[in-house]
N, C-alpha and C positions, 0 to 999 in steps of 0.2 A: 670859385667866382668871376663872373667876366664882367662884372661895372664895378667902378669904383664907391657905390651907393650900399646901404644898408637894406633890405627886406623882412620885416616883423609880419607876421600875420597872426590875429587871433583866430583860433577855433572853437569849435564846444558846440555840444546842442543847445536848443533851443533854453534861454534862462540862466544860463550861467552869467552874463552880465559881460557878454564882450563888446557892447558899444561903450558902454560905460569905463571898462578900463582899456580900451583902446584911446578914449577922448583922456584918459587920466596920463597913460603912458605918453601921450602927443607932448602934452601940456609937462611934463617934467622931463621931457627929450629938448623941449624947446627952451627950456630954463637952464639947461646945460649947454647951451650956445648952437645945438645942432639943428640945421635947417629940415624940418619934417614935414612931410605930407601927407596928409590924413584922410583917407577913401573908405568907402565900403562895397561890398558886392552884397547883392546884383547891386547897380549903381543907380543915379538919378536920371542916365540917359535914356532914349526913346524902347531902346530894350528891356532896361531895366526896371522901366514902369510897368512896364507891359507881366513883368514877371511879379510883381508887388499887388498887380493888379489881379492876377492869376490866385497868389495864394491863399486870396481872401473871397475869390468868387469861384475857382475852381474850374474854369472855363476852357480852360486849354488841355491838351492832352498831355503825357507825359514826352512823347517825343516832340513836340513843338516846344514845352519848356526845356528840354535838354538843348535845344537849337539855338532857343534865344539865351541861355547861359552862355553858351560859349560864343555866339556873337556881343554879348554883351561884354564879355569878358575880353575879347580879342580886341574890342573899341578900348577899354579898360587899360590895357597894355601899351598899345600903340599911342595913346593921346597923354594918358598920367602917368603909369609904372615905368616903364621900360623910359623915358623922357626924364623922368624925377632921376632914377638910380643912376643912368648915364651922366646926371652932372653932380653927384655923388651924394646926393640926399639920404635922407632914412626914408622910408616908406612903410606908412603902418597900417596896416588893410585890416578892416572888422571884415570877415570873412574873405575866403578864396575860394581855389578849385578844389580843396579838400571836402568843403561843403558842398559841393554837384556832386562828388565821388556819394558823401553819405546820403542827401536828402534824395539824389535820383538814384541812388544806388539800392536805396528801400523801397521804387518803381518800377525797378526791374532791369535795370542796368548793370551793365558790369564795372563796378569800382576802379579795377585798375584798368580798363580799357579809358573809361572818363580821364583818369590820371593822365596815360600815356599820349591821350588826343592831345587834353591841354596844355603838357608839356613839352611838346612840337610848336609851340609860339609863345607860353608863358614861363618868365622865370622861375625856375626853385625859391621858395624863401630862403633867407641864408638864418632865418629864428622861427620858426613854429610855436606859437605857445598854446597849448591845447586846455581849455579851462574845463575841470575836473569836476564833477556832481554827480551826487544820484539823481537819477530821473524821478523820481520822488520829489526830490528836493527842487528837483528844475520844474515840475509840473504844479505844487507849489507857489512858485513865483509866477509861473506864468498867468495862475489862474484856469488851467484846462481842467482840473477836478470838478469846475464849478458849470463846465460846458461852455467856457470859453475859449479862445482860440481856433486857428484854424486848420487843415488836414494834418498839416506835420508838426504837430500838437498833441498827438494823440499817445498815450505810454509806449503801446506796442512799437511805433515807431521811433519816438525817442531811445528807447532800446536797441535797436536794430542801428540805428544809426549814430549813436554812441559803441558800438561794437564796432562801425565800419572806420569811427574816428581813430581808436583805438589799435587798428590794426596796422596803420602808419607808424614803420617803428626808425624810422630814417634816424638820424643824428643829429639834424637840426631841430630834432622835438621835444619839447618841454613841458613836462607836464605841472599844470598848477593847481593847486586844490582852491578851486572859488565857493567850498562850504564854508566861506567864513567872512568877516565883515568887509565892506566895499575898499576899506583902506589899507588892510590886513593883506588883502589879496595883491591890493597894488603894487605894498612895499615887496611881496614875494615875487611880483614880475620884474620888479626893478634889481633885484637882487640877485635875477637870474639874466638880465638884459645888459645891466652896465657892465659884466666881464665879457660880455659877448662882442660888446663895442670898444675894446681893448685895442682891438687891430685897425680900427678906422681911425680910433686915435690916434696910434701909431703912424699910420699913413699920411694923415694930416698935418702931423707935426715936422714930417720929413722933408 
């Protein structure tokens, strides 16, 4: 760790409840007295907006999307993530470059090359919470079986994405079972996060 803050990332295939759990985690940490920055990717910046539009319209090529992801993340790191970590804050991210590895990986790009490129400028997480859910359960949640959802929400794509997520075996990865009620998933997350923050609390007590 080369910063005084703490970077927590929530990842997983669509339908695992990342956004809800990121918000609940942020609220719980703030109640404990931590300064928390809660953000998401793609961001709401110009590059991120183009990516969100493309997810529903499919107008951009795979190469254009990957380029926008990198530009969006670079701006995110420089304007939000790195400054917050330098100030000693906790940063909670709903998706990060692991999602790019998964979703762009299934479009023909090398996931490990995506990771290498991103880690040249983006800090590694201190804790990655990988929300685990079966593809069938995820599709039930997002309504993909009823013909709803975008190109990333088809069963085969989700299976491939899930495999890429689970290929990340670093020590900072913790798998959280998300096939349970929202509050129980949140409690499981807090049981993982609180011990991980022990060192941060110790540094602040010095």
